[in-house]
C-alpha positions in Angstrom: -4.2 -16.0 -25.2 -1.6 -13.2 -25.5 -1.3 -10.2 -23.6 0.5 -6.9 -24.2 2.6 -5.4 -21.8 1.0 -2.2 -21.9 -2.2 -3.2 -21.5 -0.8 -5.5 -18.0 0.6 -2.2 -16.4 -2.3 -0.4 -17.5 -4.5 -2.7 -15.6 -2.2 -3.5 -13.0 -1.5 0.5 -12.6 -5.6 0.8 -12.0 -5.6 -2.3 -9.5 -2.9 -0.7 -7.4 -4.1 2.7 -7.7 -7.9 1.7 -6.7 -7.1 -0.3 -4.3 -4.5 2.0 -2.3 -7.6 4.6 -2.4 -10.3 2.4 -1.3 -8.1 1.3 1.4 -7.5 4.7 2.9 -11.3 5.6 2.5 -12.4 2.6 4.4 -9.4 2.6 7.3 -11.5 4.2 9.8 -13.8 1.2 9.9 -12.8 -1.5 12.1 -14.1 -4.8 12.9 -13.9 -7.2 15.5 -11.8 -10.8 14.7 -11.1 -13.1 17.6 -10.6 -10.5 20.0 -8.3 -8.1 18.0 -9.7 -4.8 16.0 -8.6 -4.7 12.5 -9.0 -2.0 9.7 -11.3 -2.9 6.8 -9.0 -1.3 4.6 -6.2 -4.1 5.4 -7.9 -6.3 2.3 -7.7 -3.5 -0.2 -4.4 -2.6 1.1 -3.3 -6.3 1.2 -4.4 -6.3 -3.1 -2.1 -3.2 -4.0 1.1 -4.4 -2.3 0.5 -7.8 -3.8 -0.1 -6.0 -7.2 3.4 -3.9 -6.4 5.1 -7.5 -5.9 4.0 -8.7 -9.2 5.0 -5.7 -11.1 8.3 -5.1 -9.5 9.3 -9.2 -9.7 8.1 -9.3 -13.5 9.1 -5.3 -14.8 11.5 -4.3 -12.5 12.1 -2.2 -9.4 12.0 1.1 -11.8 8.3 0.7 -12.6 7.8 -0.3 -9.3 9.4 3.5 -8.3 6.9 4.7 -10.8 3.8 3.0 -9.7 4.8 4.8 -6.0 5.3 7.8 -7.2 2.0 8.1 -9.4 -0.3 6.7 -6.6 1.1 9.0 -4.0 0.5 12.2 -6.5 -2.8 10.6 -7.1 -3.6 9.5 -3.2 -3.2 13.3 -2.7 -5.7 14.2 -5.2 -8.1 12.0 -4.3 -8.0 13.3 -0.6 -8.5 17.3 -2.2 -11.7 16.1 -4.0 -13.2 14.6 -0.9 -11.8 17.6 1.2 -14.0 19.8 -1.4 -17.0 17.2 -1.9 -17.1 18.0 1.8 -17.0 21.5 2.1 -20.0 22.3 -1.1 -23.1 24.0 0.9 -25.4 21.2 1.6 -28.8 21.4 -1.0 -32.1 21.7 0.7 -33.1 18.6 2.4 -30.2 16.6 2.6 -28.9 18.2 5.8 -29.4 15.0 7.7 -26.6 13.1 5.3 -23.8 15.6 5.8 -22.7 13.7 9.2 -22.5 10.5 7.5 -20.6 12.1 4.7 -18.4 13.8 6.8 -17.6 10.5 9.4 -16.3 9.2 5.7 -14.3 11.8 5.0 -13.6 14.3 7.5 -10.6 12.1 8.8 -8.2 14.1 11.2 -5.2 15.9 8.9 -2.5 14.6 10.9 -4.1 10.8 10.1 -4.1 11.3 6.4 -0.9 13.2 5.8 1.1 10.6 8.2 -0.7 7.9 5.6 0.5 10.1 2.5 3.7 10.2 3.7 4.3 6.6 5.4 2.5 4.5 1.9 5.7 6.2 -0.3 8.4 5.5 2.3 7.1 1.2 2.5 6.7 0.8 -0.6 9.7 2.0 -2.0 11.3 0.6 0.9 9.5 -3.1 -0.2 10.5 -2.5 -3.8 14.2 -2.5 -2.8 14.2 -5.1 -0.4 12.4 -7.1 -3.2 14.7 -6.7 -5.8 17.6 -7.2 -3.7 16.7 -10.5 -2.1 15.8 -11.6 -5.5 19.5 -10.3 -6.4 20.8 -12.5 -4.3 18.9 -15.8 -4.6 19.8 -16.0 -8.2 15.9 -15.2 -9.1 14.9 -18.3 -6.9 12.9 -18.7 -4.0 9.5 -16.6 -4.5 7.9 -17.3 -1.0 11.2 -16.4 0.8 11.3 -12.7 -0.5 7.5 -12.7 -0.4 8.5 -13.4 3.5 11.4 -11.3 4.6 9.8 -8.3 2.1 6.4 -8.1 3.8 7.2 -8.2 7.6 10.0 -5.5 8.1 7.8 -3.6 5.5 4.8 -3.3 7.3 6.5 -2.5 10.5 8.3 -0.2 9.0 5.0 1.2 7.8 3.1 0.9 11.3 6.5 2.7 12.7 6.2 5.8 10.8 2.4 6.2 10.7 1.7 6.1 14.7 4.6 8.1 15.2 3.5 11.0 12.8 -0.5 10.5 13.3 -0.5 10.5 16.9 2.4 11.8 18.0 4.5 14.5 15.4 2.3 16.1 13.4 -0.8 16.7 15.8 2.1 18.5 17.8 3.0 20.7 14.4 -0.8 21.1 13.4 -2.8 21.6 17.2 0.3 22.4 19.3 0.1 19.2 21.4 0.4 15.2 20.7 -3.2 13.0 20.1 -1.6 10.8 22.9 0.8 11.9 25.8 4.5 11.6 24.7 5.2 9.9 27.7 3.0 7.0 26.2 5.2 6.9 22.9 6.6 2.8 24.0 3.5 1.7 24.7 1.4 2.9 21.6 4.4 2.0 19.6 4.5 -1.5 21.0 1.1 -1.9 19.9 2.1 -0.4 16.7 4.5 -2.7 16.1 2.5 -6.0 17.0 -0.2 -4.7 14.5 2.9 -4.1 11.8 3.8 -7.7 11.9 0.6 -8.9 12.0 0.0 -7.3 8.4 3.6 -8.8 7.6 2.4 -11.7 8.4 -0.6 -11.9 6.7 0.4 -10.1 3.8 2.7 -12.8 3.2 -0.8 -14.9 2.3 -0.4 -13.0 -0.9 2.1 -15.8 -2.3 -0.2 -18.3 -3.9 -1.8 -15.5 -5.9 1.7 -13.9 -7.0 3.1 -17.5 -7.4 0.4 -17.8 -9.9 0.4 -14.3 -11.8 3.9 -14.2 -12.3 4.6 -17.3 -14.8 1.3 -16.7 -16.3 2.4 -12.6 -17.2 5.5 -14.0 -18.5 4.0 -16.9 -20.7 1.3 -14.9 -22.1 2.6 -11.5 -22.5 3.6 -9.8 -25.5 6.4 -7.3 -25.6 5.1 -3.8 -27.4 7.3 -1.7 -25.7 11.0 -1.9 -26.4 12.4 -0.8 -23.1 10.1 -2.6 -20.8 11.0 -6.0 -22.6 14.7 -5.9 -21.7 13.7 -5.2 -18.5 11.8 -8.1 -18.1 14.6 -10.3 -19.6 17.0 -8.8 -17.0 14.0 -9.8 -14.5 14.0 -12.9 -15.2 12.6 -15.6 -12.4 14.2 -19.0 -12.3 10.7 -20.8 -10.7 12.2 -22.3 -8.5 11.1 -22.8 -4.7 
């Protein structure tokens, strides 16, 4: 079985953007797991991160950065259309559905903007770090760079998101933070633990990328000259 590079990239881009938007839409639902509250968006976000890891490892960081820019733009587009749908006049007989619709799409502006800002910063950081570790290990130890990228990346993501969503942006938008400034350390301690948890869980995608990356390399059919050169430059030795 052969698969063209253009097909791989189009499919990966769709999966990457789709799971990112799903993660944002479902992030407001929390469920309890072993006494800890976890966002339902975590599942889609892990797929989003795994897709990014595969693309960066096979096609290089340049493609990864393009994915980040495109996904950020589409995230903003999805936000705008969601807000438009929320504010359209309600059809007769549909009034009872509006509160439920609003519960999904009418997230606070501070939280939404924090997510839009935090995601590209985190993903650019992880893309850069992934490439640096791959270079330092000479293309070996896929499991190692998966672990060393995910943990600091998700701690950084939690730091940016919680600082912006609870303190900085509410101060700009509403004139006061959602949480008292004196509670910054308390909030951020929980945020860092949450980021560490996400980073550790994110390393569980290793079996997936360990199977997918060699499969793509073995079955890909080059149909984009510039990308084919990058793939050869990003060759992975296959060693642990």
